[in-house]
C-alpha positions in Angstrom: 89.0 104.9 103.1 89.5 102.8 106.2 89.8 104.0 109.7 90.7 101.2 112.0 92.8 99.6 114.8 96.1 97.8 114.4 95.6 95.4 117.3 93.5 94.6 120.3 94.6 94.5 123.9 93.5 91.8 126.3 93.5 91.4 130.1 95.0 88.4 132.0 91.8 86.5 131.6 91.8 87.0 127.8 89.0 89.6 127.8 89.4 92.4 125.3 90.1 95.7 127.0 87.9 98.7 126.2 90.7 101.2 125.3 90.8 103.7 122.4 92.4 102.1 119.4 91.1 104.0 116.4 92.6 107.2 114.8 91.7 110.8 115.7 91.1 112.9 112.6 91.3 116.7 113.4 89.4 119.4 111.6 89.7 120.2 107.9 91.5 117.0 106.9 91.1 115.6 103.4 91.4 111.9 102.9 91.4 110.5 99.4 90.0 107.1 98.3 91.6 103.8 99.4 93.6 105.4 102.2 94.0 103.3 105.3 94.6 105.1 108.6 95.3 102.6 111.4 95.9 102.7 115.1 95.5 105.3 117.9 97.2 108.1 115.9 96.3 111.7 115.3 96.0 113.2 111.8 96.6 117.0 112.4 94.3 119.7 111.2 94.4 121.0 107.6 96.3 117.8 106.4 95.8 115.9 103.2 96.1 112.1 103.0 96.5 110.9 99.4 94.9 107.9 97.9 96.2 104.3 98.3 98.2 105.3 101.4 98.7 103.3 104.6 99.2 105.7 107.6 100.2 104.1 111.0 102.0 107.1 112.6 101.0 110.6 113.8 100.8 113.3 111.1 101.6 116.9 112.0 99.1 119.7 111.2 99.3 121.1 107.7 101.0 118.0 106.3 100.6 116.3 102.9 101.1 112.5 102.8 101.2 111.1 99.3 102.6 108.3 97.3 105.9 108.6 95.6 106.0 108.3 91.9 105.8 104.7 90.7 109.2 103.1 90.0 109.4 100.7 87.0 111.8 97.8 87.4 112.8 95.1 84.9 113.8 91.6 85.9 115.3 89.1 83.5 115.1 85.4 84.1 113.4 85.8 87.5 116.4 87.6 89.0 115.6 90.1 91.7 112.2 88.7 92.6 
């Protein structure tokens, strides 16, 4: 799993500001492998973040964030790509 920032803020002289930019993970949160939680967001308590998910917004307590079922698509002759 990755916990990180989405961007850095700089002052007028180009110096990086020391402001919080990483996520807040509340109590009893389960995060599965390959999940990326980015930015100064809050993951509410008792939530589950599924594998291979990118989360860049706040998640309410007792939430479940997971992938949708894979969708198989067929393209013929390069159409639709």
